[in-house]
N, C-alpha and C positions, 0 to 999 in steps of 0.2 A: 295563459301566460302571454300570449301574443307572439306572432311570428316576425322574424326579421324580413324586411322588404328587399334586401339585396341577396345575391347568392352567397353561399357559405364562404367565409374568408379563409385565406391561407394563414399558416402560423407566422409567416414573414410579415404579412400585413398587420396582424394583430400585434406582433412584437414591435414594429416600427411605429405604430400609433401610440402604444402605451409607453414606450421608451421616450418618445417626444413629450407626452403629457407629463410623465414623471420628471423630466428634465426641465420643464418650463412652467408648470402649473404651481404658482405660489398662492398663499392665502388660506390654506386649511382645507378640511373636508368639503365645505359648502362650495368653495371655489372650484375644487377638483371635480365635483359632481356637475357643476355648471359647465365646465369645459367638456366633460364627457357627453353631456346632453347635446351640446353644440356639434361635437365631432361625430358622435355615433348615431344620433337621431336625425339631426337636420342636415349635416353635410353628407354623410355616407349612407343614410337610411339602412343601417344595420339592424335596427329594431324599431318598433313603433313606440310612440310616446307612452302608450298604456303599458307596454312591456317594461319600458324604462322605469316607469313609476312603480311597478310591481317589484322590481329589483330594489328600488329605494326603500320601500317598505320592508322587504325581506332582510336587507342589510341592517336595518335598524332593530330588527328582532333578535339578532345574534350579537354576541360580544366581539370586539375587534374594531379595527380602523374601517369605518364605513366607506370611505372613498376607495380604499384598496379592495374592499369586498365588492364594490360596484364594478371595478375593472375585472375582477375574477368572474362575476356573474356574466358580464358581457362577453368575455373571452370564452366562457363555457357555452354560451348560446352560439357563438360564431364558429367555435372550433373544438367542442367537446372538452374532455378532461385535459387533453394536451393544450387546448386553447386557454383553459382556466389557469394552468401552470405558467404558460408563456405570458399571459396578460398580467398576472399577479407579480411574477418576477421582474418583468420589464418595467412595471410601474415603480416597484420598490428599488431596483438596482441603481438608477441615477442618484437618488437621494442618499442611499447607503454609501456609495462611493464618495460623494461630496462630504457627508458627515464624517467618514473615516479620515479623509484628508484634513478636514478642519480639526478633528480630534488630535491628529498627529501634530499639527501646528500648535495646538493648544498645550499639549504636553511639552513641546520643545520651547515655546516662548512664554507660557504661563498666562496667556490671555487670548481672547477672540479677535479675529480681524474686525476692523470697524465695519458695521453693517447698517448703521442708523439711516444713512442716506438712501440705501436701497429699500429699506422697509418703508420709509416715508413716501418714496416714489411709487411703490407697488400698491400700497394700501388703497388709494382712490380707485385704481383700476379693478382691483379685486371686488370692491363694493359694487361697481357697475356690472361686472360679469355675474356676480351671485344674484343681483337684483333681476337681471334679465332671465336667468334660469328660474327663479322663484315665480316670476310672472308667467313664463311659458308653461312650466309644469303645473302651476296652480290652476290655470284655465282648464287643464285636462283633469286634474285630480278632483277639484271641487266642482264637479259637473252637475251636482244637484244642490238645491238650497239647503238640504239637510247636512250634506258634506261641507258646504261653505260655513254653516253655523258651527259644526264640530271643529273646523279649522280655526275659527275666530276664538272659540272657547279654549283650544289648546294654546293659541297665542297668549291669551290672558293668563293661563296657568304658567306658562314659561316666564312671562314678565313677572309673575308673582314669586318666582324662584323655585317652583316645583321641579323635582328631579326629572331628568329627561325620560328615563325608563317609565316613570309613573305617567307622564304626559302621553307616551306611546300606548300604554295600557288603557288609559282613559279614552283615547281616540278610538281603539279597537272596541272597547266596551260600549261606547256611545253608539258607534256605527251598528253593532250587533243589536243593541236595544231598539234603535230606530227601525231596523229591519225585522223586528219582532222575532229575533232568533234567541237561542239560549245564551245566557251570559258566558263569556269566555272562561275556559278552565284556567285556573291559576298556573297549571303546568305549562300552558302556552307562553307564559311570560317568565318562566323560572330561569334564573341565571344558572348555567351549567357549572356546578361546583365540584366536579370530579377532580379537576386539576388542583383544587386547594389542598387535597390530601397528598399531593406529590411531595416527596422529601426534598428539602433544600438544606444542604450542609452549610456550616458556618464558614467554611473556607471559600476561597475565591478561585477554585478550580474551574476548568471549562465545563465539566458536566454539571456541577451545582449552578453555575452561571446560566447555562442553557435552560435547566429546569426551573430556575427562579423566574426567568422571562417567559417561559412557557406557561407557568402558573398565572402570571399577570395577563398574558394574552388571552387566556381562556375565560377569564371573569370580568374583563374590563369593558363596561359600557360607558358612553358619555364623551365629554369633550376633553380637550387637552389639559384642562385644569384637573380633571379626574385622574388623568395619567400622572400628572405632577404629584397628586396626593398618594397614589399607589407607589410611585418611585421613592417618595420621601420616607414613607413608612417602612418600605422594604430595605432600601440601600443606604439611607442615611441613619435612621433610627434603630433598625434591627440588626442589620449585617455590618454597618459601618464601613461599607466599601468605598463610599464617596462622601465628600462634605456637602453641606447645604448650598454653598456657593457653586461648587461643581455641578450639582443638580440643576440649579437655576441656569447655568451656562449651557448645559445639555439641552434643556427645554428651549432656550433661545436659539440654539443652533437648528433644532427641529423646526422652529418657526420660521426663520429667515432663509432656510433652504426650500427649494421646491419639493414636491412629493409629500408622502405621508409624514405626519408629526410623529408617528411611532418610531421613526428612525432616531429619535432621542435615545432610544435603547442602544442603537449602534454606538453612539458617543459614550454612553456609560460603559458598555462592554469594552471599548477601546481603553478607557481610563483604568479598568480593572486588569485586563490581560492583553493589551495590545491588539493587533490585527485579528489573532485568533478569538479574542474575547469579543471584538466587534462582530465577527461573523456568527459566533455562537449566540450572542444576544439577539441579533437580527433574525436568525433562524427560529429562535425560541418564541419571540413575541409575535411573529407573523404565521407560524405553523398552524395554530388553531384556526385562523381565518381560512386558510386553504381547505382544511378539513371540514369546517362548518359550512362553507359556501358549496363545497362538493355535495354534501348531504342535503342541505336546504334547496340547492338548485335543482337537484334530482326530484325532490318531493313537491316542489312548488307547483308544477303543472297538474299533479294529481290533486293537490289540496285545493287548487282554484276551482275544481269542479264542485266543491261543496259551497252551497249558498252562504253558510255561516262563516266559513273561512274567507270567502270572497268579500263579504261585508266587513269582516275584521281587518282584512288587509287594506281595504279602501280607507278605514279609519286610521290605521297605522300610517298610511301614505299622507293623508292630509295632516296628521300630527307631525310627521317628519318634515313636511314643507312649512309647518308652523314654526318649528325649531329653526329651519333655515331662514325664515323671515325675521325672526328675533335676532339671529346672528348677523343678518344684514344690517339691521338698525344699529346693533353694537358696533360693528365694523365701521359704519358711517360716522358714528359719534367720535370714534378714535382717529379716523382717517381724515376728516374734514376739519383740520385745525388752522388752515391758512387759506388765503385766496389762491395761491398756486396749486394747492391740493384740490380745490373746487374746480379750477381751470383744467387740471389733469383729468378729473372725472368727466367733465363735459366733453373733452376731446376724445376720451375713451368711449363715451356713449355715442358720439357721432360716428366714430370708426366702427363700433360693434353693430349699432342698429342700422345706420344708413349705408355703410360701405361693406358690412359683413366681414370685417377684418377678423382673422382667426384670434380667439381669446388667448391662446397660449403665446402667440407672438406678441400680442399687446403687453402681457405681463412681462415677458422677457425683455422687451424694449424699455419698459418702465424701469425694470431692475438695473439694466445696464446704464440707462440715463442717471439713475440715482447714484450708482457707483462712480460714474464719471464726474458728477457734480461734487461728490464727497472727496475725490482725489484732487480736483481743482482747488477746493477750499483748503 
């Protein structure tokens, strides 16, 4: 697994770091992971880059929000089970509080606060932060020509539109084949479907609400667009708890607030049952991640002793970075729409690479600048 380079962290240190990241890290899972790599590997030396990459691979093998699971893995390494709980809750809490407040405003005024200026200002900075992380992590992950070729192949599959889970499985299988090991068992990549059997009543009570989000959190792999598909099928088409417009607004709120996109569930829960509904939805969608990280984190050091598992995890890691690289290109295409956006990215690159300015503060500064410009207009 790799050992941390600094002494064991206190729960206060873990909480302070992940509260700050959760409150300032915009841009989705790839950006969150990039900030965690900067803070935990390069700034604090809490763990080695190899250990960080192991966690990236492990997070991609289980359902749930990858960046939240990364926070939990790091918290577990630095503070045991208590560290896992503190890191996960600290990362989730700021976004959950912000989304609940925005949902209350939405219910009262019937619309979302204007956020276009903030999104436009933050997007170029996010591209730079993610690109730096992909470069730094890629040099460690693709440390052999074979792994580099596997990574390039996974990029090609992603560009071709192949499902994320399939790309990860191909990466693991290719690494195993190159290592002349047995092909991976299908069970290693099976989606846990136990929660699909959980009953979900047609009403909008707190218990059905909780179990509905628990079910989704237990089986959801992939990007925010996959989350949108699950939510639409469950809450718009099947249960009729919200409208398609309300769902689109929920996902938009999850995107322009910092922290995990899964807090879109908080917004939906508030629309259905107010503050108690927001709490129940948030607990339901994130609970599987806490349980799965606790189990996989405990097993990972044992599994790493197996040559076959080690090869598969290396393949999953390079495949994960291939997904991040593709996300970076997509983000860049959407972000660089004007000369000011290009100039913002160049300023962010100089601040990040030359002066080592903290990525969290860069994104927060960009968000505040965008809000200020929007207000002046």
